[in-house]
C-alpha positions, -999 to 999 in steps of 0.1 A, spaced: 336 256 -287 306 282 -276 287 261 -301 288 232 -284 279 243 -252 252 260 -265 238 224 -279 247 206 -245 223 235 -234 198 228 -251 201 192 -245 202 193 -206 171 220 -210 152 195 -230 160 163 -205 152 182 -172 122 197 -189 115 155 -201 125 146 -164 101 172 -144 71 162 -169 77 129 -161 78 131 -129 45 148 -124 25 121 -144 45 94 -120 30 116 -91 -4 114 -100 4 76 -112 15 65 -78 -8 87 -56 -39 76 -79 -24 36 -68 -21 42 -31 -56 61 -32 -68 26 -47 -51 6 -20 -58 28 9 -97 28 -6 -97 -14 -4 -81 -8 27 -106 11 43 -131 -13 23 -118 -43 42 -120 -36 72 -153 -20 72 -174 -43 51 -164 -75 68 -156 -65 103 -183 -38 100 -221 -41 120 -197 -65 148 -199 -94 120 -176 -108 139 -200 -117 169 -220 -138 144 -184 -166 142 -192 -198 161 -163 -219 168 -165 -254 154 -150 -264 184 -170 -278 218 -138 -265 242 -137 -230 258 -107 -220 247 -100 -239 215 -66 -223 213 -52 -225 248 -25 -256 243 -15 -275 277 15 -286 262 27 -252 253 22 -234 292 32 -265 309 59 -253 334 84 -281 342 
């Protein structure tokens, strides 16, 4: 009976070692993926919006407030 418990102890020791190593690797993978997403997000914020490039935008509409719809804001 003792040999069964010794065997189970060895199995659990191996399993916990495996999961610890797998968790370590998975942690690095998730860290690298999150870092790449964060750097891409920063890149998207800085490159298109940097240096006041939004001031160069010209509206295709001749209306002063192209998104203002009088039908929506009409009281009645």
